[in-house]
C-alpha positions in Angstrom: 128.0 -55.9 48.9 124.6 -57.3 49.0 124.4 -60.6 47.2 120.9 -61.6 48.1 119.5 -60.4 44.8 116.8 -58.3 46.4 116.1 -54.9 45.0 115.0 -52.0 47.1 111.4 -51.1 46.3 110.8 -47.5 45.2 107.9 -45.7 46.7 104.6 -46.4 44.9 104.1 -42.8 43.9 107.7 -42.2 42.6 108.3 -41.6 38.9 111.0 -43.8 37.5 113.8 -42.4 35.3 112.2 -44.2 32.3 108.8 -42.5 32.9 110.5 -39.1 33.5 112.4 -39.5 30.2 109.2 -40.4 28.4 107.4 -37.3 29.9 110.2 -35.1 28.7 110.1 -36.6 25.3 106.3 -36.0 25.1 106.8 -32.4 26.1 109.5 -31.9 23.5 107.3 -33.6 20.8 104.3 -31.4 21.7 106.4 -28.3 21.2 107.9 -29.6 18.0 104.4 -30.5 16.7 103.0 -27.1 17.6 105.9 -25.3 15.8 105.3 -27.4 12.7 101.6 -26.7 12.9 102.3 -23.0 13.2 104.6 -23.1 10.2 102.1 -25.0 8.1 99.4 -22.4 9.1 101.6 -19.6 7.9 102.1 -21.3 4.6 98.3 -21.9 4.3 98.7 -25.7 4.7 97.2 -28.1 7.1 99.4 -30.1 9.5 98.5 -33.6 10.7 99.7 -34.2 14.3 101.5 -37.5 15.0 99.6 -38.0 18.3 95.8 -37.7 18.7 94.7 -34.5 20.4 93.6 -36.5 23.5 97.2 -37.5 24.0 98.8 -34.1 23.5 100.6 -32.4 26.4 97.9 -29.8 26.9 95.2 -32.3 27.2 97.0 -35.1 29.0 99.8 -33.7 31.2 98.6 -30.2 31.7 94.8 -30.2 31.3 93.0 -26.9 31.6 89.6 -26.2 33.1 86.8 -24.1 31.6 88.5 -21.0 32.9 91.7 -21.7 30.9 93.8 -22.4 34.0 95.6 -25.6 34.9 93.1 -28.1 36.3 95.2 -29.5 39.2 92.6 -32.3 39.9 92.6 -33.6 36.4 96.4 -33.4 36.2 96.7 -35.3 39.5 94.3 -38.0 38.3 96.3 -38.5 35.1 99.5 -38.9 37.2 97.8 -41.4 39.5 96.5 -43.5 36.7 99.9 -43.6 35.0 101.7 -44.7 38.2 99.2 -47.4 39.1 
Protein backbone atom coordinates (compact mmCIF):
# COMPACT_ATOMS: atom_id res chain seq x y z
CA UNK A 1 0.00 0.00 0.00
CA UNK A 2 1.06 3.52 -0.67
CA UNK A 3 0.78 5.60 2.45
CA UNK A 4 2.52 8.74 1.21
CA UNK A 5 -0.81 10.43 0.49
CA UNK A 6 0.30 11.36 -3.02
CA UNK A 7 -2.24 10.97 -5.78
CA UNK A 8 -1.37 10.05 -9.30
CA UNK A 9 -1.92 12.96 -11.65
CA UNK A 10 -4.28 12.35 -14.54
CA UNK A 11 -3.17 13.52 -17.97
CA UNK A 12 -4.13 17.16 -18.51
CA UNK A 13 -6.38 16.38 -21.46
CA UNK A 14 -8.27 13.53 -19.81
CA UNK A 15 -11.95 13.91 -18.95
CA UNK A 16 -12.76 12.97 -15.38
CA UNK A 17 -15.71 10.80 -14.45
CA UNK A 18 -17.49 13.84 -13.03
CA UNK A 19 -17.14 15.76 -16.28
CA UNK A 20 -18.14 12.75 -18.35
CA UNK A 21 -21.26 12.34 -16.18
CA UNK A 22 -22.07 16.02 -16.59
CA UNK A 23 -21.71 15.77 -20.38
CA UNK A 24 -24.04 12.78 -20.48
CA UNK A 25 -26.55 14.64 -18.33
CA UNK A 26 -26.42 17.67 -20.65
CA UNK A 27 -26.96 15.42 -23.68
CA UNK A 28 -29.95 13.79 -21.94
CA UNK A 29 -31.35 17.19 -20.93
CA UNK A 30 -31.00 18.46 -24.49
CA UNK A 31 -32.99 15.51 -25.84
CA UNK A 32 -35.65 15.88 -23.16
CA UNK A 33 -35.99 19.60 -23.81
CA UNK A 34 -36.25 19.04 -27.56
CA UNK A 35 -38.98 16.43 -27.03
CA UNK A 36 -40.91 18.82 -24.80
CA UNK A 37 -40.51 21.65 -27.30
CA UNK A 38 -41.81 19.39 -30.07
CA UNK A 39 -44.81 18.37 -27.97
CA UNK A 40 -45.58 21.99 -27.13
CA UNK A 41 -45.33 22.89 -30.81
CA UNK A 42 -47.84 20.17 -31.72
CA UNK A 43 -50.21 21.60 -29.12
CA UNK A 44 -49.73 25.13 -30.45
CA UNK A 45 -47.90 26.21 -27.31
CA UNK A 46 -44.51 27.80 -26.75
CA UNK A 47 -41.88 25.94 -24.71
CA UNK A 48 -39.31 27.82 -22.63
CA UNK A 49 -36.01 25.96 -22.52
CA UNK A 50 -34.26 25.58 -19.18
CA UNK A 51 -30.82 26.40 -20.61
CA UNK A 52 -30.06 29.35 -22.84
CA UNK A 53 -29.60 28.37 -26.48
CA UNK A 54 -25.87 29.14 -26.29
CA UNK A 55 -25.46 26.33 -23.76
CA UNK A 56 -27.54 23.76 -25.63
CA UNK A 57 -25.86 20.59 -26.86
CA UNK A 58 -26.03 21.55 -30.53
CA UNK A 59 -24.34 24.90 -29.93
CA UNK A 60 -21.89 23.94 -27.23
CA UNK A 61 -20.82 20.32 -27.56
CA UNK A 62 -21.65 19.67 -31.20
CA UNK A 63 -21.46 23.03 -32.99
CA UNK A 64 -22.23 23.04 -36.68
CA UNK A 65 -20.65 25.14 -39.41
CA UNK A 66 -22.45 27.12 -42.08
CA UNK A 67 -22.73 23.93 -44.15
CA UNK A 68 -24.71 22.21 -41.36
CA UNK A 69 -21.95 19.70 -40.62
CA UNK A 70 -20.13 19.27 -37.32
CA UNK A 71 -17.50 21.98 -36.90
CA UNK A 72 -14.63 19.92 -35.49
CA UNK A 73 -12.47 22.99 -34.79
CA UNK A 74 -15.17 24.71 -32.70
CA UNK A 75 -15.94 21.45 -30.87
CA UNK A 76 -12.25 20.95 -30.10
CA UNK A 77 -11.94 24.52 -28.80
CA UNK A 78 -14.92 23.98 -26.49
CA UNK A 79 -13.30 20.81 -25.15
CA UNK A 80 -9.96 22.55 -24.61
CA UNK A 81 -11.51 25.50 -22.77
CA UNK A 82 -13.47 23.14 -20.50
CA UNK A 83 -10.42 21.09 -19.51
CA UNK A 84 -8.15 24.06 -18.83
